[in-house]
N, C-alpha and C positions, 0 to 999 in steps of 0.2 A: 504494500500500500504506500502511495506517495503522499508525503505531507509537505505543504508549502508554508514556510515560516516567513512572514513579511519582516523585512529588515530595512531600517532607514539609517543612512549615514550622511555626513556632511557632503553637499555637492551632488546628491543624487540618492538613488535607492537601488536595492537588488533583492532577489529572493534567494533564500536558503532552501534547497531541496534535499530532503533526507528520506531515504527509504527505510521504513521500519514496519514491524508487524502490528504495532499498536499506534493509536493516535492519542497523544497526550494534549489536553487543553492547557492553557495557562493556569487554570485552577488546579489541574492535576499536578503540574510542575511545582507550584507553590505548596500544595498539600504534602508532596513527597519530600520537600526540602526544609520546611519550617520546623522549628522546635516549639512545640505547643506551649511549654512552660515559659518560654522567653520570646514573645512576639518581637520580630525585628532581627532575630538570629536565624540563619539558614545554614544547612549542611549540604555541600555539593559533591555528589558522586562518590561517597564513601561506602555506602552499603549496596551499591549497584553491582550487578553480576557481569556486565560487559565492561571489561577493563582494558581499554585501548587508548592510545594517545588521541585518536580521532573522536572516539565516543566521549571522552572527557571534555574535549572542545565543544562538541555538540551540546553537552549538558550545560556548559557555561553559557553558550548562546541562548539556550532555551530559558535558563533562569533569568538572564538579563532581560529578555523579551517579556517574560511573565511578570517580573517586578514592575516593569513599565506599564504593561497592559492592565494589571490589576491595581494600578495607582498606589503602589506601596512605597514609592520614592517621592518624598515631598520636594518642593522646589528647592534647589540648591542643597540637596541632601548630601551628607558626607557618609561614604561607605568604606568600611574596612574589609578588605579581602585578605584572608590569612592563607598563604600558600602560593608560591610562584611556580607551580607545575602547569601542565597543559590546561586544566580546568580553570585555575586561578588567573592566569594571565589572559585567557580568552574572555572570561567574565569581566575582568577589570577593563580590558580594552573596549568591550562592547558597552559597558556602562558609561565609560567616558565619552564614547562616540554618540550616545543618546543625547548628550547635552544637558547642562544644568546639574550634573552630578560630579561631586568631588570625590575621587577614588584614591584610597591609600592601599597600596599592595605591599604586604609584609612577607618577606622570605628570610628564613633563618640562615640559609647558605649565602656565600658571597656572590652568587650569580643565579640568574633565573634558569629554569629548566635544568637543575643540577644533575638529575639522574641521567639525562641523555648527553651530558657534556663531553664524555670521552668514550662513547659507545659506537665504534665503527662497524663491528661485526653483527650487531643487532639491526635488523631491517624493520622499517615501518611502512606498512601499506594501508591506506585509509579504508578501503572497502573489501579487503580480501576475506574478512569474516563472513561476508554475505555470499561467497561463492557456493554454488554455481548460478546464483541469481544474476539478472542483467546488470551490467556495469561493474561487476565485482572486481574486474581487473583494471578499472580506470585508475590511472596513476595520480590524477589530481584529486585532492580532498574536496574541492569545489565548495569551500566555505566562503562566506561573504567577507570575512576578515581573517587574518593570520592563516592564510591558505598555504598549502605546501604540496609537493610532489613526492611520491614514494621514493625511498632511498635509505641510506644509513641513518641511524638514530641521530648521530651528531650532525649530519647534513640537514635533516628535517629541522632540528633545533635551530641551526643557523638561519634557515629560511624563515621560520616563524618569528624569531627574534628580530630579524630585519624589518618585517612588517610591524611588529610590536613597537619598535623605535619610531617608525613612521606615524603610528597612531599617537604616540606620546607627543611628537612634534605637532601633529595636526590639532590636538586637543588643548594646546596652549596652557599647559600647567594643571589641567584637571586630573591628570593621571600621574600620581607620585609613587615612585618605587623606593622601598626601604629595604635594602639588602643587609644581610648580617644582623637582622632584627629578630630576636627570639620572643615571640608573644608568650607571656607567662600567665595572663589572666584577662578575662573579659567580665566586667561587672556592670550591672545597671547603675546609672548615675543621672539623677535629675531628668528622668524621662528619656535618657539616651543611654549609651554604653561607653564605658571607659576601658580602652584597650591598653593594657600595660605590657611593656616589653623591655628586654635587655639588648644593649648594643655596645660596640666598642667605644670607649671614651677617648677623646682626642689626646689626652695625656697618657694613655695606656690603661690597661685593665678594662673592666666593664662598668657600665652605668645603667640605671633604670630610668624610664620615662613613660609617658602615656599619651594617648590621643583620644579625643572625644569623637563619637560618630553616632549616627542615627540607625544605621543598618550594619550588621556584621555577617559575613559569609565565611564559613569554615571550608576551605578547599585544601585540606591538609593531606589529601591522598590516602594511600593505603600503607604507608610506611615502607621501610626498606628491610631487607632480610637480616636476621640476627647473624652476626659474623660467626658465632659459635653455637649454632643450633644443635650441633652434635658436640659434646664436650671435647675439648682439646683438638678439634678439627675445624680449621678456619674455612669458611665458605665465601667465595667471592659473590658480590651482588649480581643479579641477573643482568643489570645494565653495564657492568664492567666487562671489558673485553677479556679480562683474565678469567671470567666465569664461563666463557664459551670454550668447550673442549676443542683443543687445537693440536698443533704439531709437537707439543712438548713430550709426547710419548713416542715420537718417531723412532724407529729402530727396535721397538719392543715387538717380538713376534706374536704375542698374545695380549694386546692391550685390553684392559678390563675397566669397565665403567659401571658405577652404581648411580642410577638416577632415582631420586626420591621425590615422588609427587607426579600426578598425572594431569595437572593443569596445562595450559598452553605452554608455559615456560618449560615444564618438564618434558612435554612432547617434543618441543623444539630442541632441547638439550639432548634428548635421546637420538634424534636425527643427526645432530651435530656429532655426537659420540660415534655413531655408526659410520659417518662419512669420511672417506679418505681426504677430501678437501671440501669443507663445509661452506656452502653458500646457500642460505635459506632461499634467496631469490631464485637460484637455479632449480631448486626442488619445486618451488611454487610454480614457476613457469613450465617446468617439465611436465607437471600434471595438468595445469589449466590450459596449456596450448597443445596438448597431445591430440593428434587426430582421433576422432571417435569418442572423446571424453564426454561430450554433451549428451551422448546416448545414455550416460549413467545418471543424468540430472534427476529425473523423476524418482528413480530408485533411492538415491541418496536423500532426497527431501522426504520421501515416505518413511525411510528408516528413522530420520530425526523426529518425525511426527510421532512414530511409535515410541521412541525413547522419551519424548516429553510426556506422553500419556503415562508411561510406566513411572517416571519420576514423580508426577503429580499424585499418583496413587501410592507412593512410598515403596515402589518395587525397583529392583535393579534391572539393568538392560544389558544384554550381551551383544555389543557392537560387532565383535569379531564373528560370531555366529551369523548375525544378520548380514554382514558384508559378504561372508562366504556364500550364503544362500542367494543373495540378490545380485551381487556384482563380481563374485569371485572369478568366474569363467571369463567375464568381459575384461577385467583388468589384466588378466594373462594374455588374452587375445590381442589387445591393442598395444602390448609391450610395456606397460607401466611397471610390472614386476621386474622385467629384464633391465629396465633403466635404473630402478632402485638398486638392483643387485650390482650393477656396474659402478655404483657410487660407494660401495661398502669398503671400509677400512680392512685391510688384510688381517685375518686372524682375530678380529674384534670379538670380545665377549661382553654382552650387554645384560644388565640386571635392572629391571624397573620395579620399584617398590611403590605400592599404593595403599592408602587407608581402606578404600572400598574393595569389595570382592570383585568388582568389575574393573577391567583394565582401562577402558575408555569412558569418558563422561560426555554427556550431551551439552555440558556447560562450556566445552572447548570449541575451537574453530573447526568447522567441518573439514576444511582442507588439511589441517594438522592431523586430525584423526585418520583421514584417508591415507596420508603419507605414512603414518605409523603402521597402518594396516598393510600397506605395500612393503614396508620394512619387515614386518613379521613374516609375510609370505616369502620374501627374498631370503630371510634367515632360515626359513624352514626347508629350503632346498638343500639337498645333501652335500653340495660342494662348498657350502659356507658353514660357519659356526652356528650353534644353536642359539635360540632366543629364550630367555627364562623370565618368568614373571612371579 
């Protein structure tokens, strides 16, 4: 279903077109973001299930539009946005462009979009989660502001921040960025909110200060991984290139990898571990551009529909069995398993650990699930090493 979100900006207007299965009204957006006990405080994209750079931007745009549509921003309102990630910077830019709003963006790191700042090997694609639906391979995000093209995480970051700087210049001081500011408290104060924070002091050390505002939006994201989730074993962040399995085990005749977790990050890391030379984009394009792949579309969508019904009723769903029955012969016939086999790292041993009894989850991207299914079939062939779960 296509939804058109009207959007105004200085010097003209444009439409934001978003494909989604549900249609959220501005009232729905506000209801999902507000904190009932504290009118004027909103939470952005923290409890949602679709966690992508693009989806966070869309949530920021939706909330900015909803706040204006529902007349929840008074004339010359001052808004504090806590968090300089994809959602926070997009919301802040959108609010500033609406005019009459004074936006203060707080980020505890010394730079915006800190997670993506040194991630060359992680790739961002705006619409790939919707594959095999129409336009899933479109490289442009097609957002009205802070737009970008698919590429490395750091490349996307650079493109988005260039547009963000243009918005700051165009809004003539209405968008203020506070880097290195750790927000420590938000408290009601004389009908407003007092945002307290710590920052570096000019003479050294740290100092505390505060800022009054009428509206607060918490865009603090999902947090970063614990460095020592397993005692005495340091784990690099998903966004750090050091966290992507690479050539450091070159020369090992039987390289062994344990991947814990079957979210999208875990599935991508499983593919990376299995690959002789990992390029997520190559795997994506190898599947989506394979001759005959569109013949699998209806079967893949039907499998997802069955999985959603099972999840809603509290039951598990065996994607591997469903794929075997519905598309197993076809993926072999069009050469997808052959292609995956050709990517395998010599002698690789793979272990995937999950909390659930099922290997794959409907909450992950369909394309990542299909790629892992192809990997399992490739590893099941007698000329390569076995796959264990």
